[in-house]
Backbone bond lengths (Angstrom), bond angles and torsions (degrees), N, CA, C in turn:
res aa  C-N    CA-C-N  psi(-1)  N-CA   C-N-CA  omega(-1)  CA-C   N-CA-C  phi
1 M - - - 1.463 - - 1.518 109.10 -
2 R 1.320 116.75 134.58 1.464 122.17 173.67 1.526 106.75 -107.00
3 P 1.329 118.06 100.31 1.474 120.09 -172.88 1.521 114.11 -55.09
4 I 1.327 117.29 -39.98 1.464 121.53 177.81 1.519 107.93 -126.37
5 L 1.310 116.76 128.11 1.453 120.76 179.02 1.524 109.72 -73.95
6 D 1.331 116.00 157.47 1.459 119.75 177.31 1.526 109.60 -61.14
7 I 1.321 116.30 137.53 1.461 122.13 -175.47 1.523 108.88 -113.24
8 N 1.305 116.23 123.35 1.458 122.03 179.55 1.522 109.48 -89.74
9 L 1.329 115.81 107.98 1.462 120.43 178.10 1.527 108.81 -94.50
10 S 1.309 116.14 84.95 1.460 120.66 178.54 1.531 109.17 -74.13
11 P 1.340 117.36 160.86 1.469 118.80 175.19 1.522 112.46 -55.59
12 G 1.338 117.38 -35.36 1.459 120.39 178.45 1.514 112.47 -66.42
13 T 1.338 116.73 -37.65 1.462 120.71 177.89 1.519 110.76 -64.11
14 I 1.320 116.56 -44.41 1.462 121.18 179.88 1.526 110.60 -64.92
15 E 1.317 116.38 -41.65 1.466 120.67 179.17 1.520 111.09 -62.94
16 Q 1.336 116.78 -41.44 1.460 119.94 179.44 1.528 111.04 -64.59
17 F 1.327 116.96 -40.22 1.463 120.40 177.55 1.528 110.58 -57.54
18 H 1.314 116.74 -45.94 1.469 119.92 -177.49 1.529 112.18 -74.00
19 D 1.326 117.54 -29.23 1.466 120.12 177.75 1.522 111.94 -74.57
20 D 1.337 115.93 -47.31 1.462 121.28 -171.71 1.524 113.81 -95.13
21 G 1.320 116.98 -22.30 1.457 120.75 -174.16 1.510 112.80 88.92
22 F 1.323 117.53 3.44 1.470 122.90 177.41 1.520 108.15 -165.59
23 V 1.330 115.33 161.35 1.462 120.41 174.58 1.522 107.95 -145.77
24 V 1.335 116.14 134.35 1.463 122.88 -177.84 1.523 109.34 -93.43
25 L 1.338 116.32 134.17 1.454 122.37 175.48 1.527 108.15 -122.91
26 E 1.311 116.37 132.15 1.463 120.58 -169.27 1.528 114.05 -73.99
27 R 1.337 118.23 -23.74 1.459 118.82 -176.66 1.517 110.43 -148.22
28 L 1.330 117.08 115.22 1.457 122.27 178.34 1.523 112.53 -116.35
29 I 1.339 117.79 -31.87 1.460 121.96 177.83 1.521 109.18 -132.74
30 D 1.350 115.83 155.85 1.460 119.92 -176.56 1.532 111.43 -93.13
31 E 1.315 115.44 176.92 1.474 121.24 -174.55 1.519 111.86 -62.71
32 E 1.314 117.21 -37.88 1.463 120.21 179.51 1.528 111.23 -62.25
33 T 1.318 116.29 -42.97 1.462 120.69 179.48 1.526 111.18 -67.68
34 I 1.334 116.53 -40.08 1.474 120.27 177.20 1.528 110.14 -57.30
35 N 1.326 117.00 -49.88 1.461 120.80 -177.53 1.528 111.44 -65.17
36 L 1.330 116.90 -37.98 1.461 120.11 177.61 1.523 110.75 -61.94
37 L 1.331 117.20 -46.74 1.463 120.17 -178.40 1.528 111.50 -65.33
38 R 1.310 117.49 -37.09 1.468 118.83 176.43 1.526 110.80 -60.18
39 R 1.330 117.27 -40.52 1.473 120.51 178.47 1.528 110.73 -66.47
40 R 1.321 116.26 -39.79 1.466 118.96 179.45 1.526 111.27 -65.84
41 Y 1.345 117.06 -35.74 1.466 120.18 177.68 1.518 111.03 -60.51
42 E 1.330 116.78 -41.61 1.468 119.91 179.20 1.526 110.43 -55.79
43 L 1.327 117.00 -43.52 1.458 121.40 -178.74 1.522 111.95 -72.80
44 L 1.314 116.38 -45.03 1.466 120.04 -177.22 1.524 111.92 -61.98
45 F 1.337 116.04 -45.46 1.465 118.33 -178.00 1.529 112.17 -76.74
46 A 1.338 116.42 -9.38 1.464 120.66 171.13 1.529 111.06 -90.10
47 G 1.350 116.63 -0.01 1.457 120.48 177.41 1.508 114.54 89.07
48 E 1.343 117.99 17.16 1.461 122.07 178.33 1.530 108.71 -103.53
49 F 1.325 116.49 114.96 1.454 121.82 -173.78 1.528 109.57 -113.41
50 E 1.305 115.39 109.23 1.465 123.27 -171.40 1.517 112.81 -57.24
51 S 1.337 118.43 -36.29 1.462 121.54 -176.50 1.529 112.64 -79.50
52 G 1.331 116.34 -15.84 1.459 120.35 -175.01 1.511 113.95 95.02
53 L 1.351 116.99 -6.38 1.460 121.58 178.62 1.519 110.91 -106.91
54 I 1.326 116.97 141.01 1.460 121.35 171.43 1.526 107.86 -79.17
55 P 1.329 119.40 131.64 1.467 120.62 176.85 1.525 111.70 -57.54
56 D 1.331 116.24 164.40 1.468 120.73 -174.86 1.516 113.15 -60.94
57 E 1.330 117.43 -37.08 1.462 120.71 179.06 1.528 108.82 -138.20
58 V 1.316 115.69 126.97 1.468 121.84 175.91 1.523 105.92 -123.72
59 N 1.328 115.85 102.43 1.463 120.34 -172.62 1.527 113.66 -92.84
60 W 1.340 116.83 0.18 1.465 119.60 177.18 1.517 107.76 -152.09
61 R 1.311 116.10 138.44 1.462 121.69 177.77 1.519 109.56 -137.96
62 E 1.330 116.18 133.84 1.467 121.44 179.80 1.524 110.20 -57.95
63 G 1.341 116.15 132.96 1.455 121.26 -179.57 1.510 114.20 84.00
64 R 1.333 117.01 -12.47 1.461 120.79 -179.89 1.521 112.28 -104.85
65 D 1.339 115.92 -36.24 1.455 121.56 -171.72 1.523 110.97 -119.46
66 P 1.345 118.08 158.87 1.468 120.97 -178.09 1.527 112.09 -56.88
67 A 1.325 115.66 140.11 1.465 120.78 -176.25 1.517 112.19 -64.18
68 D 1.338 117.89 -27.16 1.467 119.83 -176.97 1.530 112.70 -96.25
69 A 1.337 117.50 8.97 1.464 120.21 178.01 1.528 109.89 -79.03
70 T 1.331 116.05 147.17 1.457 120.18 174.67 1.523 108.78 -70.36
71 R 1.327 115.69 132.51 1.460 121.98 -172.29 1.528 110.28 -104.23
72 Q 1.329 116.17 143.32 1.457 120.29 179.35 1.517 110.70 -147.06
73 I 1.320 115.43 139.53 1.459 123.57 169.93 1.520 106.65 -126.48
74 C 1.332 116.61 137.70 1.460 121.46 176.37 1.527 109.34 -112.29
75 N 1.305 115.34 130.75 1.457 125.04 -175.84 1.521 111.58 63.70
76 G 1.335 112.93 50.51 1.451 119.86 171.29 1.524 112.09 -61.71
77 W 1.341 117.22 -22.09 1.468 119.06 -179.99 1.518 111.88 -62.74
78 K 1.320 117.06 -25.73 1.462 119.63 178.15 1.522 111.71 -77.79
79 G 1.334 116.36 -22.78 1.457 120.53 -178.01 1.513 114.53 -97.93
80 D 1.339 117.51 -12.17 1.463 120.25 -174.92 1.526 108.92 -152.69
81 R 1.332 116.09 118.34 1.461 119.86 -175.49 1.523 112.81 -75.57
82 Y 1.337 117.49 -18.75 1.468 119.48 173.23 1.533 109.87 -69.84
83 V 1.320 116.36 -40.32 1.465 120.87 173.80 1.529 109.83 -63.49
84 A 1.328 116.70 -41.05 1.461 120.92 -179.78 1.524 111.83 -59.07
85 E 1.330 117.05 -34.00 1.464 120.33 -178.35 1.527 111.99 -60.78
86 V 1.338 115.92 -28.73 1.467 120.88 177.41 1.527 110.33 -88.68
87 I 1.320 117.22 -54.03 1.459 122.20 -173.81 1.524 112.46 -60.19
88 L 1.328 116.78 -37.76 1.462 121.34 -173.66 1.522 112.59 -96.32
89 H 1.313 117.02 16.37 1.463 120.30 -176.62 1.523 110.57 -68.54
90 S 1.318 116.01 140.95 1.467 120.59 -177.53 1.520 112.66 -63.69
91 E 1.340 118.08 -28.44 1.463 119.81 -178.19 1.524 111.15 -69.20
92 I 1.327 117.82 -36.80 1.468 120.05 173.09 1.519 109.35 -62.45
93 G 1.334 116.90 -44.97 1.447 120.02 179.07 1.511 112.85 -61.75
94 R 1.319 117.05 -41.05 1.472 120.40 -179.81 1.517 111.50 -63.12
95 V 1.327 116.92 -48.08 1.460 120.14 -177.21 1.522 110.46 -64.73
96 C 1.324 117.87 -42.84 1.465 120.14 179.33 1.532 110.61 -62.63
97 A 1.333 117.37 -39.20 1.463 120.31 179.29 1.522 111.22 -65.00
98 V 1.314 116.41 -45.14 1.466 119.62 -179.26 1.527 110.29 -63.21
99 L 1.340 117.00 -46.52 1.460 120.07 -178.95 1.527 111.64 -67.04
100 G 1.322 116.73 -33.73 1.463 120.53 -179.67 1.518 113.67 -81.96
101 G 1.350 117.37 -10.63 1.454 120.33 -177.46 1.517 112.78 72.02
102 W 1.343 116.74 32.72 1.456 122.43 -177.01 1.532 110.29 -106.56
103 P 1.346 118.61 158.44 1.465 120.70 173.91 1.526 112.55 -71.88
104 G 1.306 116.82 -21.94 1.456 122.80 178.98 1.507 109.34 -167.22
105 S 1.341 116.10 178.08 1.465 118.74 179.63 1.510 109.93 -139.01
106 R 1.312 114.71 152.02 1.458 121.54 172.72 1.521 108.40 -128.97
107 I 1.329 116.43 155.25 1.459 119.66 179.74 1.529 108.68 -73.32
108 N 1.312 115.92 134.41 1.454 122.07 171.65 1.524 108.66 -90.38
109 Q 1.329 115.98 -55.75 1.458 121.69 173.35 1.520 108.25 -166.47
110 D 1.313 115.89 167.55 1.461 119.69 171.18 1.517 109.66 -116.19
111 N 1.323 115.76 164.87 1.471 123.32 172.08 1.516 108.31 -131.00
112 L 1.320 116.55 131.18 1.454 122.39 170.41 1.523 106.53 -109.91
113 F 1.328 116.77 116.70 1.461 122.00 -177.30 1.528 110.39 -111.43
114 W 1.328 114.05 141.91 1.475 120.95 175.46 1.531 105.84 -141.75
115 K 1.317 115.20 107.32 1.464 120.23 179.89 1.528 108.14 -107.30
116 P 1.343 118.27 105.39 1.463 120.81 -179.23 1.528 110.81 -74.39
117 P 1.331 118.53 171.46 1.472 119.55 172.58 1.528 109.97 -53.17
118 G 1.332 115.93 129.99 1.456 120.48 -175.85 1.510 114.01 82.26
119 G 1.328 116.97 -0.44 1.459 121.44 -177.71 1.517 112.06 -58.63
120 S 1.321 115.70 142.67 1.458 122.34 -171.26 1.523 112.49 -71.46
121 A 1.328 114.44 165.26 1.460 122.40 178.93 1.531 110.51 -71.51
122 V 1.332 114.27 159.39 1.466 122.67 167.88 1.524 106.58 -113.34
123 G 1.323 117.07 125.07 1.452 121.50 -175.81 1.516 112.63 -59.38
124 F 1.330 116.60 142.19 1.459 120.57 178.58 1.527 108.93 -68.17
125 H 1.335 114.91 135.79 1.461 121.33 -170.28 1.522 109.50 -156.05
126 Q 1.322 115.69 170.68 1.453 124.20 170.43 1.530 107.17 -113.43
127 D 1.325 117.60 125.65 1.462 119.55 -177.12 1.520 112.54 -57.28
128 S 1.327 116.82 -42.25 1.465 119.81 -175.30 1.522 112.81 -67.11
129 A 1.344 117.18 -16.73 1.463 119.41 177.34 1.531 111.62 -62.92
130 Y 1.338 116.73 -24.28 1.460 121.75 -178.51 1.527 111.97 -87.65
131 E 1.342 117.97 -1.06 1.459 121.27 -168.75 1.523 113.09 -110.89
132 D 1.345 118.44 36.27 1.462 118.98 -179.48 1.522 112.32 -72.98
133 W 1.327 117.26 -2.74 1.464 121.62 176.33 1.528 111.85 -90.82
134 V 1.341 116.42 2.53 1.466 122.30 -176.07 1.524 109.77 -120.58
135 I 1.326 117.24 143.68 1.464 124.26 169.72 1.530 107.49 -125.92
136 P 1.343 119.84 126.07 1.464 127.18 -5.50 1.531 110.90 -74.20
137 R 1.310 115.20 153.64 1.465 121.76 -176.67 1.535 108.28 -87.27
138 A 1.318 115.42 68.12 1.464 121.04 -174.31 1.522 109.22 -139.82
139 M 1.318 115.94 138.97 1.453 121.49 -179.70 1.519 110.26 -138.79
140 V 1.328 115.14 154.77 1.458 123.15 164.54 1.521 105.51 -132.26
141 S 1.324 116.71 134.34 1.463 121.06 -174.52 1.515 111.39 -122.20
142 C 1.328 114.36 151.05 1.465 122.29 176.16 1.520 108.51 -117.62
143 W 1.328 116.91 115.16 1.475 124.09 178.80 1.529 107.76 -105.19
144 I 1.352 116.99 128.25 1.469 121.28 -177.92 1.520 109.07 -126.16
145 A 1.327 116.45 129.15 1.465 122.26 178.32 1.523 110.19 -79.30
146 L 1.327 116.56 134.36 1.467 121.85 174.01 1.519 111.93 -103.83
147 D 1.321 116.40 -2.34 1.465 123.23 173.32 1.522 107.39 -136.47
148 D 1.334 116.55 153.48 1.457 118.92 171.37 1.527 108.13 -56.78
149 T 1.317 117.41 139.74 1.460 120.40 -179.37 1.524 110.19 -110.38
150 F 1.330 114.73 151.97 1.459 121.68 -174.94 1.529 109.24 -140.44
151 E 1.301 115.84 155.38 1.457 119.67 170.20 1.532 108.53 -60.94
152 G 1.309 115.97 136.74 1.460 120.58 -178.14 1.514 113.52 80.77
153 G 1.347 117.27 1.24 1.457 120.76 -178.04 1.513 114.03 -99.76
154 G 1.338 116.42 17.34 1.460 118.96 177.67 1.513 113.82 72.79
155 T 1.342 116.76 22.13 1.460 119.17 179.50 1.519 110.77 -72.24
156 V 1.329 116.28 165.65 1.459 120.37 179.73 1.529 110.05 -66.53
157 E 1.323 115.23 143.76 1.469 122.21 176.97 1.525 108.95 -124.93
158 Y 1.324 115.49 140.62 1.462 121.26 176.59 1.517 109.33 -116.31
159 I 1.322 115.09 151.96 1.464 121.82 175.28 1.525 106.52 -103.81
160 R 1.320 114.90 108.18 1.460 120.27 -172.22 1.540 111.34 -59.13
161 G 1.326 115.04 130.54 1.458 121.72 176.99 1.511 115.61 76.42
162 S 1.324 118.37 2.86 1.468 120.47 -173.40 1.525 112.93 -73.19
163 H 1.334 118.83 -11.23 1.460 120.48 175.67 1.521 111.69 -67.81
164 R 1.339 116.17 -11.83 1.466 120.42 179.13 1.535 112.13 -97.07
165 W 1.328 118.02 4.91 1.457 121.39 -177.64 1.522 113.32 -81.48
166 G 1.299 117.92 -12.57 1.461 120.88 -175.65 1.520 112.06 102.78
167 E 1.314 115.07 175.61 1.459 121.76 -174.67 1.531 111.00 -91.20
168 S 1.321 115.54 136.60 1.461 121.84 176.76 1.525 109.40 -121.26
169 A 1.301 115.92 163.93 1.464 121.00 176.86 1.527 110.11 -77.15
170 M 1.317 115.99 168.74 1.456 121.07 177.37 1.527 110.74 -64.47
171 P 1.333 118.89 135.01 1.462 119.88 171.60 1.528 110.61 -61.18
172 E 1.315 116.35 152.21 1.459 120.55 -178.60 1.524 111.56 -67.16
173 T 1.340 117.47 -34.11 1.460 121.11 -175.73 1.518 110.13 -127.45
174 F 1.329 116.22 124.35 1.465 122.21 177.64 1.525 110.52 -95.95
175 H 1.323 116.38 -52.45 1.467 121.80 -177.89 1.531 110.82 -89.45
176 A 1.331 115.87 129.88 1.466 123.61 172.46 1.524 113.93 52.61
177 P 1.336 118.50 50.51 1.462 119.01 177.65 1.523 111.32 -72.37
178 D 1.323 116.57 152.60 1.461 120.50 175.74 1.527 111.17 -68.59
179 E 1.327 116.18 -34.24 1.462 121.58 -179.67 1.534 108.49 -128.11
180 P 1.327 119.06 87.71 1.470 120.41 -173.81 1.515 114.75 -62.36
181 F 1.354 118.51 -23.95 1.461 121.07 -178.12 1.525 113.49 -93.43
182 K 1.319 118.71 -0.89 1.463 122.47 -167.83 1.524 113.29 -53.42
183 Y 1.321 117.93 -53.54 1.459 120.38 -173.89 1.522 111.71 -77.85
184 M 1.311 116.65 -28.71 1.459 119.37 173.23 1.512 110.52 -62.88
185 R 1.322 117.09 -40.52 1.473 120.39 179.64 1.530 111.13 -66.78
186 F 1.331 117.20 -37.49 1.463 119.69 175.23 1.525 109.96 -58.13
187 A 1.337 116.05 -45.40 1.465 120.83 -179.27 1.522 110.94 -65.61
188 A 1.324 117.23 -40.03 1.463 120.59 178.19 1.520 110.86 -62.10
189 D 1.323 117.01 -42.47 1.472 120.67 178.67 1.526 110.61 -60.62
190 R 1.324 116.53 -44.22 1.466 119.94 179.51 1.524 111.50 -62.60
191 A 1.350 115.74 -33.42 1.465 120.51 -178.78 1.529 112.42 -85.64
192 G 1.338 116.99 -2.62 1.455 120.72 179.91 1.516 113.65 75.89
193 I 1.332 116.78 28.01 1.469 122.10 179.88 1.518 108.68 -99.88
194 D 1.327 117.00 114.43 1.461 120.73 -178.37 1.520 112.70 -77.93
195 E 1.335 117.40 -39.99 1.457 121.80 -176.12 1.525 109.79 -131.46
196 P 1.326 117.21 89.57 1.467 119.90 177.67 1.528 110.66 -58.05
197 E 1.331 116.29 139.99 1.461 121.01 -178.20 1.527 109.93 -92.13
198 H 1.333 116.00 109.18 1.460 122.22 178.19 1.528 109.96 -83.53
199 V 1.328 115.89 136.82 1.461 121.22 174.67 1.519 107.84 -125.38
200 E 1.323 116.05 107.01 1.467 121.78 179.72 1.529 107.90 -84.72
201 I 1.328 117.74 123.16 1.459 121.55 -172.61 1.524 110.39 -81.64
202 V 1.325 114.91 114.41 1.468 122.40 178.90 1.519 107.25 -116.92
203 V 1.334 115.39 104.64 1.463 122.25 179.60 1.521 108.47 -138.60
204 Q 1.320 115.97 161.95 1.450 120.10 172.19 1.521 109.47 -76.89
205 A 1.320 116.68 160.03 1.460 121.12 175.18 1.524 109.03 -52.33
206 G 1.325 115.74 134.81 1.458 121.05 -177.02 1.506 113.39 99.10
207 G 1.326 117.62 -17.89 1.461 121.31 174.06 1.511 110.51 -82.03
208 G 1.322 116.37 168.46 1.453 117.42 -178.17 1.510 113.74 -169.25
209 V 1.327 113.93 -169.05 1.465 122.79 -173.55 1.525 108.98 -142.75
210 F 1.325 116.15 140.10 1.462 121.62 164.08 1.519 107.16 -103.97
211 H 1.323 117.41 131.29 1.465 118.74 -178.55 1.523 112.40 -134.40
212 H 1.309 114.50 153.14 1.461 125.53 -179.23 1.523 109.36 -73.66
213 G 1.328 116.48 147.07 1.455 120.35 -176.28 1.511 115.30 -66.00
214 W 1.354 118.29 -18.80 1.453 120.76 179.59 1.524 112.52 -105.83
215 T 1.331 117.14 11.73 1.463 120.84 176.40 1.528 109.95 -80.82
216 W 1.316 116.67 128.19 1.462 120.57 177.30 1.530 109.43 -70.79
217 H 1.338 115.04 133.97 1.467 119.82 178.58 1.524 108.89 -159.45
218 G 1.313 115.77 163.88 1.456 123.43 179.75 1.514 108.25 179.00
219 S 1.312 116.88 -161.09 1.469 119.34 178.98 1.519 109.40 -155.61
220 Q 1.325 114.98 155.60 1.453 121.26 -179.14 1.530 110.87 -101.50
221 V 1.312 116.56 -179.23 1.462 122.66 -178.83 1.532 109.89 -61.08
222 N 1.323 116.07 140.49 1.461 121.15 176.11 1.530 109.01 -79.37
223 K 1.326 116.68 106.42 1.458 121.79 -178.24 1.522 112.97 -96.15
224 R 1.313 117.25 8.59 1.465 121.06 -179.41 1.529 110.86 -103.11
225 P 1.353 117.91 166.30 1.463 120.57 -175.38 1.521 114.81 -82.54
226 E 1.356 118.03 -4.44 1.448 119.72 -178.81 1.535 110.55 -112.20
227 P 1.340 116.91 157.20 1.468 119.55 179.95 1.523 111.45 -72.94
228 R 1.317 114.98 162.40 1.464 121.32 174.42 1.520 107.32 -128.02
229 R 1.354 115.16 103.89 1.460 121.43 179.88 1.523 109.95 -107.86
230 S 1.330 115.90 147.00 1.460 120.73 178.75 1.521 109.31 -151.99
231 I 1.317 115.09 160.52 1.457 122.01 177.46 1.522 107.38 -129.81
232 V 1.329 116.57 137.68 1.461 121.37 -172.63 1.525 110.03 -131.98
233 A 1.331 116.22 131.45 1.464 122.08 172.25 1.518 108.26 -109.51
234 H 1.327 117.08 120.97 1.457 122.43 176.79 1.532 108.00 -101.76
235 C 1.315 116.78 118.51 1.462 120.84 -177.59 1.517 111.53 -111.57
236 M 1.330 115.07 154.20 1.462 122.98 174.00 1.522 107.81 -131.95
237 S 1.307 116.68 172.71 1.452 120.87 -178.25 1.532 111.15 -63.10
238 S 1.321 115.55 146.52 1.465 120.11 173.50 1.528 110.88 -62.03
239 E 1.332 117.07 -19.44 1.462 121.74 179.71 1.527 112.57 -89.26
240 A 1.318 118.11 1.30 1.469 121.36 -175.86 1.534 111.44 -59.96
241 R 1.321 114.36 145.37 1.459 122.13 177.55 1.522 108.97 -134.44
242 Y 1.323 116.34 162.01 1.454 120.21 172.41 1.523 109.87 -67.91
243 H 1.328 115.99 143.14 1.467 120.86 171.51 1.529 107.92 -65.20
244 P 1.338 117.97 138.71 1.473 118.86 -175.91 1.526 114.50 -67.71
245 R 1.342 117.80 -16.61 1.479 119.51 -178.24 1.528 112.82 -125.27
246 N 1.326 117.76 -43.09 1.466 120.26 -175.04 1.521 111.27 -71.90
247 L 1.319 115.30 141.79 1.459 121.24 179.52 1.517 110.34 -117.00
248 G 1.328 116.22 138.31 1.449 121.45 168.28 1.519 108.01 -91.01
249 P 1.341 118.81 128.77 1.469 120.16 -171.75 1.526 114.18 -62.93
250 V 1.332 117.79 -23.20 1.468 120.78 178.16 1.520 110.75 -103.84
251 Y 1.331 117.54 -52.06 1.457 120.12 -165.57 1.515 114.50 -89.06
252 S 1.317 118.82 -12.14 1.464 119.68 173.09 1.530 111.85 -74.00
253 R 1.315 118.01 -7.20 1.468 119.62 174.71 1.528 111.33 -65.08
254 Y 1.337 116.81 -17.12 1.462 120.89 -179.97 1.528 112.29 -93.11
255 K 1.321 117.22 3.75 1.462 121.40 179.56 1.529 110.04 -83.59
256 R 1.333 115.49 133.81 1.456 120.56 175.41 1.529 109.48 -81.45
257 F 1.318 117.80 142.23 1.464 121.51 179.31 1.528 110.08 -60.29
258 G 1.341 114.92 131.81 1.456 120.41 177.20 1.508 114.61 72.38
259 D 1.332 118.23 16.13 1.465 121.27 -175.77 1.523 108.25 -142.54
260 N 1.325 117.60 118.72 1.468 121.42 -178.58 1.523 113.58 -92.59
261 T 1.333 118.15 0.93 1.465 119.47 177.15 1.518 110.13 -75.93
262 M 1.327 115.44 156.67 1.466 121.16 -177.55 1.526 110.52 -99.75
263 D 1.299 115.20 129.66 1.462 122.01 179.21 1.525 109.03 -72.04
264 E 1.327 116.18 125.14 1.465 119.93 -177.88 1.529 112.68 -67.45
265 S 1.318 119.28 -16.08 1.466 120.01 175.58 1.523 111.23 -63.04
266 Y 1.346 116.49 -30.27 1.455 121.80 -175.56 1.533 112.48 -108.80
267 F 1.320 117.02 -27.64 1.464 122.78 178.74 1.535 108.28 -130.72
268 P 1.332 116.86 66.58 1.466 119.84 -173.36 1.522 113.04 -67.12
269 I 1.333 114.42 152.96 1.457 121.49 176.14 1.529 108.18 -84.35
270 L 1.328 116.01 120.27 1.456 121.57 -177.09 1.525 112.01 -83.27
271 W 1.326 115.13 -35.43 1.473 119.44 -175.96 1.516 108.54 -158.74
272 H 1.330 116.26 143.78 1.466 121.00 173.01 1.519 108.49 -141.78
273 E 1.315 115.96 147.21 1.455 120.45 -176.46 1.523 112.87 -62.84
274 D 1.349 117.47 -20.54 1.469 119.62 177.52 1.524 112.64 -88.21
275 G 1.348 117.31 4.48 1.465 121.87 178.08 1.512 114.61 95.65
276 Y 1.327 118.31 -5.55 1.453 120.41 -177.80 1.522 111.07 -73.85
277 R 1.320 115.42 144.53 1.463 124.47 173.84 1.515 105.84 -150.30
278 S 1.337 117.67 138.50 1.464 119.80 -178.04 1.523 110.09 -51.09
279 P 1.332 118.21 124.95 1.470 121.10 -168.27 1.521 115.60 -60.41
280 F 1.327 118.20 -28.63 1.467 118.97 -175.29 1.526 113.35 -79.16
281 L 1.343 118.09 -13.60 1.462 120.36 -168.95 1.526 112.86 -61.71
282 D 1.295 117.64 -48.34 1.462 119.05 -174.88 1.527 112.35 -68.44
283 P 1.341 120.35 -48.05 1.473 117.80 176.50 1.524 113.49 -64.71
284 Y 1.345 117.35 -32.25 1.464 119.46 176.37 1.526 110.24 -66.07
285 S 1.333 117.27 -46.82 1.467 121.23 -178.62 1.518 111.97 -65.85
286 R 1.326 116.97 -28.27 1.481 120.72 177.31 1.526 111.54 -85.51
287 R 1.341 116.43 2.90 1.459 122.55 178.31 1.535 112.27 64.13
288 E 1.342 115.39 32.35 1.462 121.26 175.75 1.526 111.40 -90.87
289 I 1.343 116.63 -23.86 1.454 121.87 174.81 1.519 108.34 -134.08
290 G 1.320 116.58 160.62 1.465 121.16 178.40 1.519 110.09 -138.70
291 W 1.334 114.75 175.29 1.468 120.43 -178.37 1.533 111.07 -63.27
292 G 1.325 116.83 -27.70 1.466 119.23 -176.07 1.507 114.79 -86.26
293 D 1.344 118.42 -2.89 1.466 120.41 -179.26 1.518 109.88 -67.63
294 A 1.329 116.20 130.00 1.456 120.97 -178.15 1.521 111.03 -79.46
295 G 1.328 115.86 143.20 1.447 120.53 171.90 1.523 109.61 -87.61
296 S 1.301 116.29 -168.93 1.456 120.28 179.70 1.529 109.03 -71.84
297 D 1.345 116.99 144.92 1.464 121.89 -179.88 1.528 110.09 -78.09
């Protein structure tokens, strides 16, 4: 199995990313990987974590939350090494680094999304708005569809060119907002944009998008009879450091006192132009080592 297919970053692809704030690629993972991830989602959202660790954020649990609520897990790679094989792949890291203009990239976090029929909207937002605990405050993300997507099916939508509107604060509501476009419209007004251009992503399962950290995006209610599942890798520069004062309420727990460097155990380097990659990634993704393996005494 090749978890991530080779990605051709032509000059035109790179130019489109910088012009639009995102670029659509028709095929990122193969059918075998799609089916594997769907099976892993069933287990993860049922509360079964293959690695023995609970992911950093579990926003939906079977039997606890409404069946028609949009489901999300953050840092599923820590809870399931099959998921890690995709999220931590060097090809995702390479593409994010090239598009971001970085010497290398490290994972910031992942998102596993499952929007059932009737599943609620996700408020339009900028990913980098959530990253004030990081320097530089810049991200490039890879979104991959695990189901065919359709208009009206709650697929991700991007606002073309909105990465050039400037930085906004975090929206008050991410999950199931009453007005999913509210804060995006505020930003558009400030930028002098009368009619933001929405692009609803319609791709087959296995297709996906790379998007800029300041591009406005979100999704609407799933009005179709089938689920809409996706997996997202959010990357930052390999040179990223903790902000010396700002704290992230979840991810600053991994910061060492008096040290602004990022521990590769929690924010591993996926790819670097000099060939470096965090050494544990490949054996961990191949399920040869786990979080519980003891080091030397």
